[in-house]
C-alpha positions in Angstrom: 163.4 88.7 157.4 165.5 91.8 157.0 169.2 91.5 157.9 171.1 94.2 159.7 174.4 94.1 157.9 176.3 96.2 160.5 175.2 93.9 163.3 176.4 90.9 161.3 179.8 92.5 160.6 180.2 93.2 164.3 179.2 89.7 165.3 181.6 88.2 162.8 184.4 90.4 163.9 183.7 89.2 167.5 183.9 85.6 166.2 187.2 86.4 164.5 188.7 87.4 167.9 187.3 84.4 169.6 188.8 82.1 166.9 192.3 83.3 167.7 192.2 81.3 171.0 193.5 77.7 170.9 190.9 75.2 170.0 190.0 72.8 172.8 187.6 70.8 170.7 188.9 68.1 168.5 188.5 69.3 164.9 185.6 67.7 163.0 185.9 66.9 159.3 183.5 68.5 156.8 183.3 68.3 153.1 185.1 71.1 151.3 184.2 70.2 147.7 180.6 70.5 146.6 178.9 69.5 143.4 177.8 72.5 141.3 175.5 72.4 138.3 176.2 75.9 137.1 177.4 79.3 138.2 176.1 81.9 135.7 177.1 85.6 136.1 174.7 88.0 134.4 177.3 90.7 133.7 175.5 92.5 130.9 175.4 95.7 133.0 178.9 96.0 134.6 178.1 99.4 136.1 175.5 97.9 138.4 176.5 98.1 142.0 175.1 94.7 142.8 175.9 92.0 140.3 173.5 89.0 139.7 174.9 85.5 139.7 172.9 82.3 139.6 174.3 79.4 141.7 172.7 76.0 140.9 173.5 72.8 142.7 172.3 69.2 141.9 171.3 68.3 145.5 167.6 67.3 145.8 167.8 67.8 149.6 170.2 70.5 150.9 169.5 69.5 154.5 171.5 66.3 154.1 174.4 65.9 156.5 177.7 67.0 155.0 180.1 66.1 157.9 181.0 67.9 161.1 177.4 68.7 161.9 176.9 70.7 158.8 174.3 70.4 156.1 175.0 70.7 152.4 173.1 74.0 152.7 175.7 75.4 155.2 178.6 74.5 153.0 176.9 76.0 149.9 176.2 79.2 151.7 179.9 79.2 152.8 180.8 78.8 149.1 178.7 81.9 148.2 180.8 83.9 150.7 184.1 82.6 149.5 183.2 83.3 145.8 182.0 86.8 146.7 185.2 87.6 148.5 187.3 86.3 145.6 185.3 87.9 142.8 185.2 91.3 144.6 189.0 91.3 144.8 190.1 89.5 141.6 187.4 89.8 139.0 185.3 92.9 139.7 183.8 95.2 137.0 186.0 98.3 136.7 183.2 100.4 138.2 183.5 98.5 141.5 187.0 99.5 142.2 186.2 102.7 144.1 183.1 101.5 146.0 183.7 97.9 147.0 182.3 98.6 150.4 178.8 99.2 149.0 179.0 96.7 146.1 178.4 93.0 146.1 176.6 90.0 144.6 173.0 89.0 144.7 173.1 85.2 144.5 170.1 83.4 143.0 170.5 80.1 144.8 168.8 77.0 143.2 168.8 73.3 144.2 167.8 70.1 142.5 169.4 71.3 139.2 167.2 74.4 139.3 163.9 72.8 140.3 163.9 74.4 143.8 164.4 78.1 144.3 166.2 78.6 147.6 166.0 82.4 147.4 168.1 85.4 146.6 171.1 86.1 149.0 172.8 89.5 149.0 176.4 89.3 150.0 178.3 92.5 150.1 182.1 92.7 149.3 182.7 94.1 152.8 180.7 91.4 154.6 182.3 88.6 152.5 185.8 89.9 153.4 185.0 90.0 157.1 183.8 86.4 157.0 186.9 85.3 155.1 189.1 86.9 157.7 187.1 85.4 160.6 187.2 81.9 159.3 190.4 81.8 157.2 190.7 80.0 153.9 191.6 76.5 152.7 193.6 75.5 149.7 192.2 76.8 146.5 189.8 74.7 144.4 188.8 75.1 140.7 185.5 76.9 139.9 184.0 77.5 136.5 181.8 80.5 135.9 179.6 81.1 132.8 179.8 84.9 132.4 177.4 86.7 130.1 178.1 90.2 128.8 177.1 92.6 126.0 179.3 92.7 123.0 180.4 96.0 121.5 177.5 95.8 119.0 175.1 95.3 121.9 174.5 91.6 121.3 174.8 89.2 124.2 177.9 87.2 124.5 179.2 84.5 126.9 182.5 83.3 128.1 183.6 80.4 130.4 186.0 81.6 133.1 188.1 79.4 135.3 189.2 80.4 138.8 191.0 78.9 141.7 189.1 80.0 144.8 189.9 79.2 148.4 186.8 77.9 150.4 186.2 79.1 153.9 188.0 77.1 156.6 184.8 76.1 158.5 186.2 73.4 160.7 186.4 72.4 164.4 185.1 74.9 166.8 184.3 77.2 164.0 181.4 75.0 162.8 178.9 75.8 165.6 179.6 79.5 165.0 179.0 79.1 161.2 175.8 77.1 161.8 174.6 80.0 164.1 175.4 82.4 161.3 173.6 80.5 158.5 170.5 80.4 160.7 170.3 84.2 160.7 171.6 84.9 157.2 168.3 84.6 155.3 167.4 85.3 151.7 166.1 88.7 150.8 163.2 87.0 149.1 161.9 83.5 148.3 159.7 83.3 145.3 156.3 81.8 146.1 154.5 79.7 143.5 150.8 80.5 143.9 148.8 77.8 142.0 145.2 77.7 140.9 143.0 74.7 140.0 143.3 73.6 136.4 139.9 73.2 134.8 140.4 69.5 134.0 136.7 68.5 133.9 135.7 71.4 131.7 138.2 70.5 128.9 138.8 66.7 129.4 135.8 65.5 127.3 136.9 67.6 124.3 140.4 66.3 124.4 139.4 62.6 125.0 137.0 62.7 122.0 139.8 63.7 119.6 143.0 61.9 120.8 144.2 58.4 121.4 147.3 59.2 123.5 147.2 59.0 127.3 146.1 62.4 128.7 148.1 63.9 131.4 146.7 67.2 132.9 147.7 69.0 136.1 145.3 69.2 139.0 146.8 72.6 139.7 148.6 75.0 137.5 151.1 77.8 137.9 149.6 79.8 135.0 147.6 82.9 136.0 144.0 82.2 136.8 143.3 79.6 134.1 139.7 79.6 132.8 138.2 77.3 130.2 137.3 80.2 128.0 141.0 81.2 127.9 142.1 77.8 126.4 142.5 76.8 122.8 142.4 73.0 122.2 144.0 71.3 119.2 143.9 67.5 119.3 144.3 64.5 116.9 144.8 60.8 117.3 148.6 61.3 117.9 148.5 64.1 120.4 147.1 67.3 121.7 148.0 70.9 122.5 146.2 73.1 125.0 147.3 76.7 124.6 146.7 79.1 127.5 145.9 82.8 126.9 145.3 85.8 129.1 141.7 86.5 127.8 139.0 84.6 125.9 139.1 87.0 123.0 142.9 87.4 122.3 144.9 84.6 120.6 147.9 86.8 119.7 151.4 86.1 120.9 151.2 89.0 123.4 148.3 87.3 125.2 150.0 83.8 125.2 150.9 82.4 128.6 152.0 78.9 127.7 150.7 75.4 126.8 150.4 71.8 127.7 151.0 69.2 124.9 151.5 65.6 124.1 153.0 64.1 120.9 153.3 60.4 120.0 156.9 59.4 119.1 158.1 62.8 120.1 161.8 63.1 121.0 163.2 65.0 124.0 164.6 68.4 122.9 168.4 68.7 122.6 169.8 72.1 121.5 172.1 72.2 118.5 173.6 75.5 119.6 173.5 77.4 122.9 172.9 81.1 123.0 174.2 83.3 125.9 170.8 83.5 127.7 169.7 79.9 127.0 169.6 77.3 129.7 169.5 73.5 129.1 169.4 71.0 132.0 168.7 67.4 132.7 166.2 67.3 135.6 164.3 64.8 137.7 160.5 65.1 138.1 158.2 63.5 140.6 158.3 59.7 140.9 161.8 59.7 139.6 160.7 60.6 136.0 163.7 61.9 134.0 163.1 65.1 132.0 164.7 68.2 130.6 164.3 71.9 131.1 165.1 74.4 128.4 164.8 78.2 128.4 165.5 79.9 125.1 165.6 83.7 124.9 165.1 86.0 121.9 162.9 89.0 122.1 161.4 87.3 125.1 162.1 83.9 126.8 160.2 80.7 126.3 160.8 77.9 128.7 159.6 74.3 128.8 159.8 71.1 130.7 159.6 67.8 128.8 159.4 64.1 129.7 158.3 60.9 128.1 155.6 58.3 129.1 154.6 55.2 127.1 156.3 56.6 124.0 154.6 59.9 124.3 156.4 63.2 124.7 154.8 65.6 127.1 155.6 69.2 127.4 154.7 72.2 129.7 155.6 75.5 128.1 155.6 79.0 129.6 156.4 82.4 128.1 159.0 83.9 130.4 158.4 80.9 132.5 160.5 80.1 135.6 161.8 76.5 135.9 160.3 76.0 139.4 156.8 76.9 138.2 156.9 74.7 135.1 158.3 71.8 137.1 155.5 72.2 139.7 152.9 72.0 136.9 154.6 69.0 135.3 154.8 67.2 138.6 151.1 67.8 139.2 150.3 66.3 135.8 152.5 63.2 136.4 151.2 62.7 140.0 147.5 62.9 138.8 148.1 60.1 136.3 146.3 59.3 133.1 142.9 61.0 133.0 
């Protein structure tokens, strides 16, 4: 739903005036500190009017109560506003200095350590500052931001920056006003994950005839319109790999979408080094299965989700794959059970 920024600013300004009056309601306590998996600022293009920052939290369920009638979601949205106001004032790219009113941050908000995409939230410097004035600020808390940028030679670099940022003072009578605001402040987009049936029965006999490991295949896949003719199967007693291509005639890297694989005695991946655009996370899959997500980027990015079952390493890989899509495919395979 489109948000009228001017209307929001006027509404928040009205709230600020109302908040000056003495509070008749007994203040309710709410959490001020939240767990954060990662804050990653993609600052390779500092001249951009809207900067992109990924905000990832470990919460599996952001609707859980967080005190004072708030959900974890409400507190996390408040954190996005406090961080935006702080960064606009204290750590802006130089090109922002003369146009802070029409600059801001597009937050890519993720839950469950990145398994769940909550959407993209655009918070302008001006709106964030109005909100900070309306609610006031608490004592500063430490925040760590992974900031990526381009080196002088054009190669990507990364630095870890530490800030002391004051959270919004959403307490007492301010809480209902904040809850009303978060109900209307919606993401600009939420990525949908259209899935298609995976052709299990068409390929299962060929895999079963050549391998002795338990076969885990998804009932539905997030890969584009998977057809049996677009699959290349390689199997042995100790595992299998099912490569997925765009067409039945092309097997080049340009046509590669991803793969499903199993390997006896395989070990979960652990990166030796981390490059600026890489992402490595411990994640939880369906039925409490522990796994990892890794996204490694060179000329293009290749991401995968891995987990182990009965001594077998299973992997779902996608070229330029999004974590949520790969996790959905992995969850479908785990939930379907051994074929």
